[in-house]
N, C-alpha and C positions, 0 to 999 in steps of 0.2 A: 837455656839451662835453668833448671828449677832451683829456687832458693829455699825450698822447704827443708826441714830437718829430718834426719832419720834417727830412729831409736835403736840403741845397742844395749845388750845385756850380756855381761860376761863375768866370770869369777876372777877375783883379785887375791893374790897371796898376801896375807898380812906382812908388813915390813916392820916387825917388832923392834928391830935394832934402830930404826929411824924414828920410832915413836917414843923415845925416852923423854920424859918430862924435863925441861931445863931447870937448872939450879937457880933459885932466886926469882925475882919478879921480872917479867919481860916488859921493857919500856913501852908505853902507849902514847900515841899522839893525843893532843887535846880534843879534836873532833871525835876520835875513837872513844876516848874516855867519857866524853859528854853523852854520846849516843848510848853507850853501855850503862852508864849510871842512871840515865833517864828511864831506860827500859827496865832496869832492875827496880826502880822506884815504882813504876807503873804496875809491874807484876806483883810486887810486894803489897801494894795497896789492894790489888785484886785478891790476893791470897788471904789478907786479913778479913775480908768479908765473906769467906767461905765457911761452910759448916763442917769442914774436915781440915785436919792439919796439912798444910802445904807450905813448903819453904822455897825461897828463891835465893840462889847463890851467885856470887860473882867470882870468877877465876878459881873455882873450887877444883882441885886436882881429882880427876876421876880415874880409877885404876880398876882393871878387870882381870889381870893375870896374876894370881898369887905367887907363881914361881918367878915372875919377873915384875915385881911391884913398881919398878921405876917406869915401866911402860904405861902410858895413859894419855890423857888430854885434859886441858883445863879450859872448859867453855867460858867464853866471855860472860855469858849469863845462862843459867839453867834453872829449870823448874823441877823440884823434887816432890813428887806426888805419888806415894807418901814420902816424907823425909825419913832419914835413918835415925836411930836413937842418938841422942846427944848432938843434934845438928848444930846447936848454938855454939858448941866448942869444937866442932869438927874441922880438921884441916884438910881432909881428903875423904873421898867416897871410895870404898873398897868393896867391889861387888861380890867377893867371896865371903864377906862377913854377914852374919845374920842381920836381917832388916835393912841391908844396903841394896837398893835397886837402881837400875839405870835411870837417869833423869827422863821424865816424860817428854820434855821438850828442851832442846839445847839451841843456843843462839851464838853464832859467830859473826863478828862485825869486821868487815874487811878494812884493813889499814892501808893507807897510801904508801906506807914505808915498806911493807912486805905483802902485797896483794896476792902473790902467786899461790901461796899455800891454801888459801880459802877457795880457790878455783881448781887447783890441781889435784889435791889428795886428802883434804880435810875430811871429806865425806867417807873416805875409806876407814878412817879411825872410828867414826861414829857408827859405821856399819859393823865393825868389829865389836864396838862397845854394846851395840844392841839397843840404842835409844830409838824410841818410836818415831820421833820427828826431829829434824834439824832445819833450822832457818839460818841461811847465810844472807846477811844484810850488807849491802855495799853503799853506804851513805854518800860517799864522794865519787861513786862510779869510777873506781880506780882499777877495776879488774882488767886484766890484759885481754886484748882481742884474740891473741893466739890461743887462749883457753876458753873462748866463747863469751868473754866479757865485753863491756861491763853490763851487769844485770842488777837492778836494784834489790830484788828479792829472789832467792832460790829456796824452794821448799823441798826437802828430801823426806821420804816417808818409808818406813819399814812395812812391806806388804805381807800378806798371809803366807807367802812361800819363803819368807826370810830374806828376800832381796831388798836392798836399799835403793830406792828409785827416786830420781828427781821428778816430781810430779808437777812442778810449776817453776817458771822463770819469767819474771816481769815486774812491773811496778805495784801490782796488787789492784784491787783487793783479792786476797786468797784466804781460804778458810783453813784455820789451824785446829786440828782435832783436839790436841792436848789442852788448848785454852778454851775451846768452844767459842772462838772469836775470829774476827777477820784481821788481816795484816795488810797495811798499805804503807808505801814509802812516801814521806812528805817532809820536805825541808830538812834533810839530813837526819830525820828521826824515823823510827819504825813505829807507826801508829797502830794501836790495838783498839778494836771497837766491837761492840755487840752486833753491829749491822754492817753490811757491805758498803754502804755510802759513807760510813765513818761519822755519822751524826751522833751516835751514842759512844763517844770516844772514852777509853779508859785514861785516867789522868794520874800522874804521880802524886805523892802525898801532899806536896806543897800546893800544886795546882788544884788538887781535889779540895783541900782546905779553903783555898781562895774561892773556888767555885761555890763551895758550901756557904762561905761568908757572904758572897755576893747574892746567893739565893736567899739567905736569911734577910739580907738588907732589902732585897726586892720584895720579899714577903712583908717586912716591916713597913716599907713604903706603901705597899698595896693596902695594908691594914690602916695605915694613917690616911690614905686616900679615901678608903671606905668610911673611916671615922669622920673625916671632914665632910664627906658627902651626906652622911647621916645627920651631922650637925647642921649642914645647910638645909636638909629637908626638914629637920626639927625647927630651925629658925623660920623657914618658909611657912610651915604649918602654924607656928606661933604668930607670925605676922598675919596670916589669913584669919586666925582665930580672933586676934586683936581687932582687925578690920571688921570682922563679922559682929563682934561685941559692940564696936563703936557705931556700926550701922544700926544695930538693934536699939542701942541707946538713943541714937538720933531719931529713929522711928518712934520710940517710946516718948521722947520729949516732944516730938511733933504731934503725936496723938494726944498727949496731955495738953498741949497748947490749943489744939483744935477743940478738945473737950471743954477746956476752960472758956474758949471763945463762944462755943455753942451754949454753954451754961449762962454766960453773960447775956447773950442774945435772948435766951429763953426767959431770963429774969426781967429784962427790960420790957419784953413783949412788944407787940406792935402798937404804935401810938396812933390814936384817931384824932 
């Protein structure tokens, strides 16, 4: 019996009544919160370095049906490229408003307390929302086997036909178009990097500042080493110069003594 997978594609009727946003904040576990906060910090640091406005939001309510504004989803983390007007004061993203567009990339982090939703139907909401990419990250590998879990990373992508397809499931690395970067699961965190090997990893602000401080310290130490090396070379040259001068002086003194001796010999002359 083959253990390979089969691919299925079929239409799903939106269940708007089941997609009502909850009142208040949904409790999050500590591992879930840490993974989400680190990811937000990583992406925020990346966004600050871009030459265009990009915002990163955490638990921002995203709504797409004006007639039923309570229907929506609040991604654990999402990238707004471009961000809507007044994003710094925004409490929700309403796609029927001018300047409000679907997030370019959304991230859902599977919680051990309720893992089923992120494996069963969360992608249906994002398909209805129209986000180009969805990343479902399972840091604790809590996904139920009955729903194909656990899988460290699932990447869903909107294709040219409008279908929302899971294009990857595994530990990574996998290329994310919305970030132009690679994603890898590592030690309960979703690692973002410029390269597939993860050698040019994106870091959160604190770690980025620490790396920058360490790099400056390394550069300072290197300059100090170079300064010490130049000082050693200078001292060596000075020592060689002093030895050369001393040798020249000794030769001159010897030549003078020889000349004086020869002069005395010449003055005394040979005796008969």
